[in-house]
C-alpha positions in Angstrom: 108.3 114.4 124.3 104.7 113.4 122.2 102.0 112.3 124.7 101.1 108.8 124.4 97.8 109.4 122.5 99.7 111.0 119.3 101.7 108.3 119.3 99.6 105.7 119.1 97.8 108.0 116.5 100.9 108.2 114.8 102.0 105.4 114.6 98.6 103.7 113.5 98.9 106.4 110.9 102.0 104.9 109.5 100.8 102.0 109.1 97.7 103.0 106.7 100.4 104.6 105.2 102.4 101.4 104.5 99.5 99.6 103.0 98.7 102.4 100.8 101.7 101.3 99.9 101.4 98.5 98.5 103.8 97.0 101.4 102.5 93.4 103.6 103.4 93.7 107.1 103.3 90.3 109.2 101.8 90.3 112.4 103.1 92.6 115.5 104.9 94.3 113.1 102.3 97.8 113.1 102.9 97.8 117.0 106.7 97.7 116.4 106.9 100.7 114.7 108.8 103.5 115.6 107.9 106.3 116.4 110.5 109.6 116.3 109.7 113.1 117.8 114.1 113.3 117.9 112.5 115.1 121.5 111.4 118.5 119.5 107.8 117.2 120.7 106.0 118.7 117.6 106.2 115.4 115.2 103.3 116.7 112.6 106.0 119.2 111.8 110.0 117.3 112.6 108.9 113.5 112.9 109.8 110.2 111.2 108.5 106.6 112.0 110.4 103.6 110.7 109.8 99.5 110.9 113.4 97.8 111.2 112.4 94.6 108.9 116.5 93.6 109.8 119.6 95.0 110.9 122.6 93.1 111.6 126.3 93.6 112.3 127.2 94.7 108.5 123.2 95.5 106.6 119.8 96.8 107.6 116.2 97.5 105.5 113.7 99.3 107.3 110.2 101.1 105.8 110.4 105.0 106.4 106.8 106.5 106.7 106.4 109.8 106.7 103.2 111.9 107.5 101.7 115.0 105.1 104.7 117.9 105.3 106.5 116.3 107.6 110.2 117.0 107.6 113.4 114.2 109.7 115.8 117.5 110.7 119.0 118.0 108.6 121.7 115.3 109.9 124.8 113.0 109.0 125.9 109.8 109.8 129.7 109.7 111.1 132.3 106.9 111.1 132.5 105.0 113.8 135.2 102.8 114.8 136.8 101.6 112.1 133.7 102.3 110.3 133.2 104.8 106.9 130.1 105.8 108.4 126.2 104.4 107.3 126.1 104.8 103.5 121.9 104.5 102.6 119.9 103.9 99.1 116.2 105.1 99.5 113.6 103.9 97.1 110.9 105.8 97.2 107.1 103.8 96.8 104.7 105.7 98.0 103.9 109.8 97.9 106.8 112.2 97.2 109.5 112.7 99.4 111.9 115.9 99.1 115.5 115.0 99.7 117.8 118.3 100.4 121.9 117.5 99.8 125.2 119.3 99.5 125.0 121.9 96.3 123.0 124.5 94.6 119.8 125.5 96.5 117.7 124.2 93.9 114.9 124.1 96.1 111.6 124.6 94.4 108.5 122.3 96.2 109.7 122.3 99.8 109.5 124.3 103.1 112.2 125.2 105.7 110.1 124.2 109.0 109.3 128.0 110.7 111.7 129.7 112.6 114.5 127.0 112.8 115.1 127.9 108.9 119.0 128.6 109.3 119.4 124.7 111.0 117.6 123.4 107.6 121.3 124.6 105.2 121.3 121.7 102.7 119.1 123.3 99.5 119.6 120.7 96.9 116.5 119.5 96.2 115.5 116.4 94.9 112.1 115.2 94.9 111.7 111.5 95.2 108.7 109.7 93.1 107.7 106.0 93.4 110.5 103.6 92.0 113.2 106.3 91.9 116.7 105.0 93.8 119.1 108.1 96.0 122.3 107.1 97.0 123.6 109.0 100.3 127.7 108.6 101.1 128.8 108.4 104.1 128.6 111.2 106.4 127.4 113.6 103.7 124.4 116.1 105.2 120.7 115.5 104.1 117.1 116.1 105.5 114.1 115.1 103.9 110.1 115.6 104.0 107.5 114.3 102.7 105.3 115.5 100.1 101.2 116.0 100.5 99.9 112.5 100.8 103.0 111.6 102.2 106.1 109.5 101.4 106.6 106.2 102.3 109.7 104.5 100.8 113.0 102.2 102.0 116.4 102.6 103.4 118.9 99.7 103.5 122.4 100.8 104.5 124.9 99.7 106.2 125.2 99.8 109.9 122.9 101.8 112.0 123.6 103.4 114.8 121.4 105.4 115.0 122.5 107.1 118.5 126.1 108.0 116.2 124.0 110.4 114.0 124.7 113.7 113.8 122.2 116.7 113.5 122.5 120.8 112.7 120.0 121.8 115.8 121.6 120.7 119.0 118.2 120.7 120.7 117.4 117.3 119.0 117.8 113.8 121.3 117.7 110.5 119.8 
């Protein structure tokens, strides 16, 4: 777990990056930014900040924020009930975000988290710049990482069930 001081620092940095991206926030929204360390305790290395704009029974919209070189652990969105799993559309807004997907190893800009190379198995690199869009199919294994300045991007998806996500790293707690 991260300390309260680390949590607040990450939240403040995320709000500042959202501002750099030119995305206006409503009063009270900066305090609603989630700081997710996945139970790993090193938020600057593996983690994510997010603000849920809406989340209904059918669709969700979020602003995802990554500080410089931050990595979200490898994961997938499995089926639940009669739902085939979350389908997700990513739209880059600010900075560079690198997605790693199934396919040929084309990794050239990103890096693997030191000591955890075996937990980042997807190596097909797709680099998104502001305005770029990526569609992630349900159940597709992936992970992502911010560039040198950090990254801000939208996630529009079908129903979200974060607790149902699968992670390659068995120590991840969501």
